[in-house]
Biopython code that builds the backbone (N, CA, C, O; Angstrom):
import numpy as np
from Bio.PDB.StructureBuilder import StructureBuilder

atoms = [
    (1, "MET", "N", (0.555, -1.115, -0.033)),
    (1, "MET", "CA", (-0.100, 0.063, 0.304)),
    (1, "MET", "C", (0.978, 1.296, 0.038)),
    (1, "MET", "O", (1.943, 1.432, 0.790)),
    (2, "ASN", "N", (0.718, 2.295, -1.224)),
    (2, "ASN", "CA", (1.295, 3.385, -1.176)),
    (2, "ASN", "C", (1.197, 4.056, -0.052)),
    (2, "ASN", "O", (0.037, 3.938, 0.342)),
    (3, "PRO", "N", (2.037, 4.925, 0.919)),
    (3, "PRO", "CA", (1.567, 6.097, 1.863)),
    (3, "PRO", "C", (0.675, 7.150, 1.650)),
    (3, "PRO", "O", (0.442, 7.543, 0.507)),
    (4, "ILE", "N", (0.014, 7.777, 2.893)),
    (4, "ILE", "CA", (-0.885, 8.851, 2.475)),
    (4, "ILE", "C", (0.418, 10.396, 2.905)),
    (4, "ILE", "O", (0.903, 10.416, 4.037)),
    (5, "CYS", "N", (0.600, 10.923, 2.422)),
    (5, "CYS", "CA", (1.719, 11.778, 2.493)),
    (5, "CYS", "C", (0.952, 13.096, 3.103)),
    (5, "CYS", "O", (-0.035, 13.585, 2.553)),
    (6, "ILE", "N", (1.552, 13.622, 4.348)),
    (6, "ILE", "CA", (1.072, 14.971, 4.849)),
    (6, "ILE", "C", (1.977, 15.934, 4.668)),
    (6, "ILE", "O", (3.127, 15.566, 4.909)),
    (7, "VAL", "N", (1.829, 17.251, 4.263)),
    (7, "VAL", "CA", (2.519, 18.110, 3.962)),
    (7, "VAL", "C", (1.795, 19.579, 4.456)),
    (7, "VAL", "O", (0.845, 20.146, 3.916)),
    (8, "ASP", "N", (2.607, 20.027, 5.732)),
    (8, "ASP", "CA", (2.025, 20.449, 6.676)),
    (8, "ASP", "C", (3.284, 20.881, 7.824)),
    (8, "ASP", "O", (3.860, 20.101, 8.582)),
    (9, "ASP", "N", (3.531, 22.529, 7.677)),
    (9, "ASP", "CA", (4.208, 23.178, 8.634)),
    (9, "ASP", "C", (4.014, 23.173, 10.116)),
    (9, "ASP", "O", (4.869, 23.859, 10.677)),
    (10, "GLU", "N", (3.271, 22.689, 10.814)),
    (10, "GLU", "CA", (2.462, 22.890, 11.968)),
    (10, "GLU", "C", (2.801, 21.311, 12.336)),
    (10, "GLU", "O", (2.171, 20.514, 11.641)),
    (11, "PRO", "N", (3.571, 20.811, 13.181)),
    (11, "PRO", "CA", (4.271, 19.810, 13.772)),
    (11, "PRO", "C", (2.971, 19.093, 14.446)),
    (11, "PRO", "O", (2.718, 17.897, 14.301)),
    (12, "SER", "N", (2.238, 19.946, 15.155)),
    (12, "SER", "CA", (1.156, 19.346, 16.089)),
    (12, "SER", "C", (-0.291, 19.005, 15.031)),
    (12, "SER", "O", (-1.313, 18.654, 15.620)),
    (13, "ILE", "N", (-0.326, 19.111, 13.607)),
    (13, "ILE", "CA", (-1.266, 19.130, 12.919)),
    (13, "ILE", "C", (-0.706, 17.634, 12.449)),
    (13, "ILE", "O", (-1.451, 16.654, 12.433)),
    (14, "CYS", "N", (0.510, 17.585, 12.121)),
    (14, "CYS", "CA", (0.863, 16.668, 11.366)),
    (14, "CYS", "C", (0.822, 15.380, 12.207)),
    (14, "CYS", "O", (0.539, 14.288, 11.715)),
    (15, "SER", "N", (1.138, 15.582, 13.578)),
    (15, "SER", "CA", (1.446, 14.039, 14.234)),
    (15, "SER", "C", (0.202, 13.853, 14.499)),
    (15, "SER", "O", (0.008, 12.642, 14.597)),
    (16, "THR", "N", (-1.126, 14.691, 14.731)),
    (16, "THR", "CA", (-2.383, 14.284, 15.029)),
    (16, "THR", "C", (-2.889, 13.113, 13.938)),
    (16, "THR", "O", (-3.198, 11.985, 14.324)),
    (17, "VAL", "N", (-2.934, 13.498, 12.598)),
    (17, "VAL", "CA", (-3.177, 13.300, 11.564)),
    (17, "VAL", "C", (-2.336, 11.992, 11.356)),
    (17, "VAL", "O", (-3.062, 11.000, 11.423)),
    (18, "ALA", "N", (-1.342, 11.774, 11.181)),
    (18, "ALA", "CA", (-0.387, 10.858, 11.162)),
    (18, "ALA", "C", (-0.809, 9.733, 12.014)),
    (18, "ALA", "O", (-0.962, 8.647, 11.456)),
    (19, "SER", "N", (-1.068, 9.848, 13.565)),
    (19, "SER", "CA", (-1.062, 9.270, 14.393)),
    (19, "SER", "C", (-2.984, 8.540, 13.977)),
    (19, "SER", "O", (-3.036, 7.310, 13.977)),
    (20, "ILE", "N", (-3.921, 9.056, 13.767)),
    (20, "ILE", "CA", (-4.786, 8.945, 13.087)),
    (20, "ILE", "C", (-4.965, 7.819, 11.935)),
    (20, "ILE", "O", (-5.756, 6.877, 11.902)),
    (21, "LEU", "N", (-3.979, 8.215, 11.002)),
    (21, "LEU", "CA", (-4.372, 7.174, 10.151)),
    (21, "LEU", "C", (-3.477, 6.004, 10.152)),
    (21, "LEU", "O", (-3.835, 4.927, 9.675)),
    (22, "LYS", "N", (-2.396, 6.185, 10.643)),
    (22, "LYS", "CA", (-1.807, 5.267, 11.332)),
    (22, "LYS", "C", (-2.688, 4.052, 12.339)),
    (22, "LYS", "O", (-2.796, 2.838, 12.163)),
    (23, "ASP", "N", (-3.050, 4.632, 13.056)),
    (23, "ASP", "CA", (-4.234, 3.591, 13.952)),
    (23, "ASP", "C", (-5.592, 3.183, 12.946)),
    (23, "ASP", "O", (-6.482, 2.424, 13.331)),
    (24, "GLU", "N", (-5.576, 3.612, 12.055)),
    (24, "GLU", "CA", (-6.267, 3.135, 11.050)),
    (24, "GLU", "C", (-6.231, 2.211, 10.159)),
    (24, "GLU", "O", (-7.183, 1.688, 9.579)),
    (25, "GLY", "N", (-4.468, 1.891, 9.988)),
    (25, "GLY", "CA", (-3.808, 0.947, 9.184)),
    (25, "GLY", "C", (-3.022, 1.686, 8.007)),
    (25, "GLY", "O", (-2.365, 1.040, 7.190)),
    (26, "TYR", "N", (-3.112, 2.895, 7.971)),
    (26, "TYR", "CA", (-2.326, 3.190, 7.289)),
    (26, "TYR", "C", (-1.145, 3.544, 7.170)),
    (26, "TYR", "O", (-0.713, 4.112, 8.173)),
    (27, "LYS", "N", (0.002, 3.368, 5.811)),
    (27, "LYS", "CA", (1.362, 4.264, 6.294)),
    (27, "LYS", "C", (1.050, 5.568, 5.931)),
    (27, "LYS", "O", (0.378, 5.803, 4.926)),
    (28, "ALA", "N", (1.574, 6.624, 6.820)),
    (28, "ALA", "CA", (1.591, 7.916, 7.013)),
    (28, "ALA", "C", (3.055, 8.612, 7.025)),
    (28, "ALA", "O", (3.828, 8.405, 7.961)),
    (29, "LEU", "N", (3.373, 9.403, 5.990)),
    (29, "LEU", "CA", (4.759, 10.106, 5.732)),
    (29, "LEU", "C", (4.229, 11.737, 6.016)),
    (29, "LEU", "O", (3.124, 12.211, 5.750)),
    (30, "VAL", "N", (5.149, 12.261, 6.507)),
    (30, "VAL", "CA", (4.661, 13.553, 7.521)),
    (30, "VAL", "C", (5.912, 14.289, 6.507)),
    (30, "VAL", "O", (7.010, 13.741, 6.610)),
    (31, "PHE", "N", (5.820, 15.614, 5.433)),
    (31, "PHE", "CA", (6.434, 16.501, 5.417)),
    (31, "PHE", "C", (6.548, 18.132, 5.855)),
    (31, "PHE", "O", (5.512, 18.678, 5.473)),
    (32, "PRO", "N", (7.269, 18.911, 6.392)),
    (32, "PRO", "CA", (7.225, 20.005, 6.656)),
    (32, "PRO", "C", (6.957, 21.170, 5.789)),
    (32, "PRO", "O", (6.497, 22.122, 6.419)),
    (33, "ASP", "N", (7.137, 21.396, 4.335)),
    (33, "ASP", "CA", (7.265, 21.857, 3.525)),
    (33, "ASP", "C", (6.826, 21.289, 2.082)),
    (33, "ASP", "O", (6.743, 20.083, 1.854)),
    (34, "ALA", "N", (6.594, 22.153, 1.267)),
    (34, "ALA", "CA", (6.764, 21.609, -0.373)),
    (34, "ALA", "C", (7.679, 20.979, -0.869)),
    (34, "ALA", "O", (7.661, 19.864, -1.390)),
    (35, "GLU", "N", (8.545, 21.720, -0.707)),
    (35, "GLU", "CA", (9.981, 21.554, -1.601)),
    (35, "GLU", "C", (10.514, 20.249, -1.141)),
    (35, "GLU", "O", (11.136, 19.569, -1.958)),
    (36, "SER", "N", (10.336, 19.798, 0.130)),
    (36, "SER", "CA", (10.864, 18.471, 0.920)),
    (36, "SER", "C", (9.923, 17.396, 0.126)),
    (36, "SER", "O", (10.611, 16.422, -0.180)),
    (37, "PHE", "N", (8.915, 17.298, -0.194)),
    (37, "PHE", "CA", (7.704, 16.577, -0.398)),
    (37, "PHE", "C", (8.218, 16.325, -1.755)),
    (37, "PHE", "O", (8.588, 15.207, -2.114)),
    (38, "TRP", "N", (8.244, 17.652, -2.710)),
    (38, "TRP", "CA", (8.927, 17.276, -4.108)),
    (38, "TRP", "C", (9.793, 16.499, -4.605)),
    (38, "TRP", "O", (9.761, 15.592, -5.437)),
    (39, "LEU", "N", (10.861, 17.154, -3.752)),
    (39, "LEU", "CA", (12.327, 16.187, -3.938)),
    (39, "LEU", "C", (12.087, 14.749, -3.645)),
    (39, "LEU", "O", (12.886, 13.989, -4.192)),
    (40, "LYS", "N", (11.032, 14.125, -2.796)),
    (40, "LYS", "CA", (10.686, 12.984, -2.303)),
    (40, "LYS", "C", (9.926, 12.219, -3.041)),
    (40, "LYS", "O", (9.905, 11.003, -2.851)),
    (41, "LEU", "N", (9.125, 12.864, -4.074)),
    (41, "LEU", "CA", (8.185, 12.841, -4.755)),
    (41, "LEU", "C", (8.005, 11.228, -5.556)),
    (41, "LEU", "O", (7.042, 10.465, -5.488)),
    (42, "ASP", "N", (9.282, 11.061, -6.299)),
    (42, "ASP", "CA", (9.117, 9.623, -6.935)),
    (42, "ASP", "C", (9.633, 8.347, -6.228)),
    (42, "ASP", "O", (9.521, 7.221, -6.713)),
    (43, "SER", "N", (10.102, 8.575, -5.259)),
    (43, "SER", "CA", (10.531, 7.763, -4.412)),
    (43, "SER", "C", (9.165, 7.214, -3.350)),
    (43, "SER", "O", (9.137, 6.081, -2.870)),
    (44, "VAL", "N", (8.367, 7.987, -3.178)),
    (44, "VAL", "CA", (7.484, 8.112, -2.248)),
    (44, "VAL", "C", (6.091, 7.122, -3.217)),
    (44, "VAL", "O", (5.585, 6.011, -3.058)),
    (45, "GLU", "N", (5.921, 8.092, -4.076)),
    (45, "GLU", "CA", (4.478, 7.490, -4.563)),
    (45, "GLU", "C", (3.227, 7.460, -3.930)),
    (45, "GLU", "O", (2.444, 6.544, -4.181)),
    (46, "PRO", "N", (2.950, 8.339, -3.149)),
    (46, "PRO", "CA", (1.318, 8.622, -2.208)),
    (46, "PRO", "C", (0.314, 7.797, -3.352)),
    (46, "PRO", "O", (0.436, 7.585, -4.558)),
    (47, "SER", "N", (-0.582, 7.499, -2.485)),
    (47, "SER", "CA", (-1.802, 7.288, -3.182)),
    (47, "SER", "C", (-2.576, 8.478, -2.592)),
    (47, "SER", "O", (-3.772, 8.516, -2.881)),
    (48, "LEU", "N", (-2.084, 9.459, -1.810)),
    (48, "LEU", "CA", (-3.022, 10.925, -1.119)),
    (48, "LEU", "C", (-1.912, 11.318, -0.499)),
    (48, "LEU", "O", (-1.020, 10.748, 0.129)),
    (49, "VAL", "N", (-2.251, 12.837, -0.926)),
    (49, "VAL", "CA", (-1.638, 13.751, -0.395)),
    (49, "VAL", "C", (-2.491, 15.164, 0.038)),
    (49, "VAL", "O", (-3.092, 16.046, -0.575)),
    (50, "LEU", "N", (-2.127, 14.792, 1.722)),
    (50, "LEU", "CA", (-3.179, 15.985, 2.283)),
    (50, "LEU", "C", (-2.185, 17.184, 2.461)),
    (50, "LEU", "O", (-1.172, 17.085, 3.154)),
    (51, "LEU", "N", (-2.505, 18.206, 1.860)),
    (51, "LEU", "CA", (-1.464, 19.590, 1.541)),
    (51, "LEU", "C", (-2.173, 20.456, 2.302)),
    (51, "LEU", "O", (-3.394, 20.440, 2.146)),
    (52, "ASP", "N", (-1.562, 21.439, 3.329)),
    (52, "ASP", "CA", (-1.773, 22.672, 3.298)),
    (52, "ASP", "C", (-1.623, 23.765, 2.506)),
    (52, "ASP", "O", (-0.611, 23.869, 1.813)),
    (53, "VAL", "N", (-2.790, 24.909, 2.495)),
    (53, "VAL", "CA", (-2.593, 25.939, 1.640)),
    (53, "VAL", "C", (-1.093, 26.454, 1.860)),
    (53, "VAL", "O", (-0.073, 26.405, 1.172)),
    (54, "TRP", "N", (-1.405, 26.966, 3.115)),
    (54, "TRP", "CA", (-0.377, 28.312, 3.561)),
    (54, "TRP", "C", (0.765, 27.539, 4.074)),
    (54, "TRP", "O", (0.782, 26.897, 5.125)),
    (55, "LEU", "N", (2.077, 27.717, 2.897)),
    (55, "LEU", "CA", (3.033, 26.992, 3.603)),
    (55, "LEU", "C", (4.304, 27.894, 3.090)),
    (55, "LEU", "O", (4.269, 28.651, 2.119)),
    (56, "PRO", "N", (5.420, 27.661, 3.932)),
    (56, "PRO", "CA", (6.853, 28.552, 4.009)),
    (56, "PRO", "C", (7.379, 28.140, 2.387)),
    (56, "PRO", "O", (7.257, 27.031, 1.866)),
    (57, "GLY", "N", (7.869, 29.123, 1.892)),
    (57, "GLY", "CA", (8.293, 28.893, 0.352)),
    (57, "GLY", "C", (7.173, 28.719, -0.751)),
    (57, "GLY", "O", (6.287, 29.523, -1.040)),
    (58, "MET", "N", (7.446, 27.373, -1.341)),
    (58, "MET", "CA", (6.438, 27.397, -2.379)),
    (58, "MET", "C", (4.903, 26.770, -1.671)),
    (58, "MET", "O", (4.913, 25.615, -1.245)),
    (59, "ASP", "N", (3.893, 27.426, -1.601)),
    (59, "ASP", "CA", (2.837, 26.904, -1.185)),
    (59, "ASP", "C", (2.088, 26.409, -1.441)),
    (59, "ASP", "O", (2.018, 26.187, -2.649)),
    (60, "GLY", "N", (0.806, 25.776, -0.437)),
    (60, "GLY", "CA", (0.256, 24.474, -1.613)),
    (60, "GLY", "C", (-0.093, 24.537, -2.395)),
    (60, "GLY", "O", (0.209, 23.636, -3.177)),
    (61, "MET", "N", (-1.025, 25.630, -2.890)),
    (61, "MET", "CA", (-1.756, 26.352, -4.200)),
    (61, "MET", "C", (-0.434, 25.807, -5.369)),
    (61, "MET", "O", (-0.647, 25.049, -6.315)),
    (62, "GLN", "N", (0.398, 26.176, -5.150)),
    (62, "GLN", "CA", (1.779, 26.140, -5.961)),
    (62, "GLN", "C", (1.899, 24.612, -6.264)),
    (62, "GLN", "O", (1.871, 24.073, -7.371)),
    (63, "LEU", "N", (2.035, 24.048, -5.060)),
    (63, "LEU", "CA", (2.402, 22.516, -5.277)),
    (63, "LEU", "C", (1.275, 21.573, -5.435)),
    (63, "LEU", "O", (1.588, 20.383, -5.457)),
    (64, "LEU", "N", (-0.328, 21.957, -5.583)),
    (64, "LEU", "CA", (-1.153, 21.247, -6.162)),
    (64, "LEU", "C", (-1.110, 21.552, -7.819)),
    (64, "LEU", "O", (-1.446, 20.729, -8.671)),
    (65, "LYS", "N", (-0.673, 22.769, -8.059)),
    (65, "LYS", "CA", (-0.669, 22.930, -9.555)),
    (65, "LYS", "C", (0.555, 22.090, -10.208)),
    (65, "LYS", "O", (0.462, 21.698, -11.371)),
    (66, "ARG", "N", (1.810, 21.801, -9.350)),
    (66, "ARG", "CA", (2.812, 20.839, -9.967)),
    (66, "ARG", "C", (2.172, 19.854, -10.042)),
    (66, "ARG", "O", (1.837, 19.405, -11.138)),
    (67, "LEU", "N", (1.864, 19.310, -8.960)),
    (67, "LEU", "CA", (1.556, 17.967, -9.190)),
    (67, "LEU", "C", (0.385, 17.579, -10.086)),
    (67, "LEU", "O", (0.146, 16.396, -10.333)),
    (68, "HIS", "N", (-0.298, 18.522, -10.541)),
    (68, "HIS", "CA", (-1.786, 18.572, -11.575)),
    (68, "HIS", "C", (-1.036, 18.246, -12.780)),
    (68, "HIS", "O", (-1.170, 17.180, -13.380)),
    (69, "ASP", "N", (-0.100, 19.353, -13.186)),
    (69, "ASP", "CA", (0.601, 18.857, -14.417)),
    (69, "ASP", "C", (1.564, 17.740, -14.303)),
    (69, "ASP", "O", (1.793, 17.308, -15.432)),
    (70, "ARG", "N", (2.166, 17.153, -13.465)),
    (70, "ARG", "CA", (2.839, 16.109, -13.430)),
    (70, "ARG", "C", (2.062, 14.783, -13.520)),
    (70, "ARG", "O", (2.486, 13.767, -14.071)),
    (71, "PHE", "N", (0.871, 14.920, -12.907)),
    (71, "PHE", "CA", (-0.287, 13.817, -12.818)),
    (71, "PHE", "C", (-1.563, 14.427, -13.545)),
    (71, "PHE", "O", (-2.374, 14.943, -12.776)),
    (72, "PRO", "N", (-1.865, 14.451, -14.854)),
    (72, "PRO", "CA", (-3.088, 15.040, -15.028)),
    (72, "PRO", "C", (-4.361, 14.518, -15.070)),
    (72, "PRO", "O", (-5.327, 15.261, -15.241)),
]
sb = StructureBuilder()
sb.init_structure("model")
sb.init_model(0)
sb.init_chain("A")
sb.init_seg("    ")
for serial, (resi, resn, name, xyz) in enumerate(atoms, 1):
    if name == "N":
        sb.init_residue(resn, " ", resi, " ")
    sb.init_atom(name, np.array(xyz, "f"), 0.0, 1.0, " ", f" {name:<3s}", serial, name[0])
structure = sb.get_structure()
């Protein structure tokens, strides 16, 4: 099963969501910003991305556009 990726700069949100997903049997990976997620995208191959809109650097909307361009 491919992981669910959480991209958020708030550690408490990441840990809460990741904990819930793991309790339900999913593999969850956490990324603190869009750039770190983007660099790992090929090796991670997520099933789902939970994405914060307001992120430092590349924001969530920019990342969403990149994902849409890459996976139309």
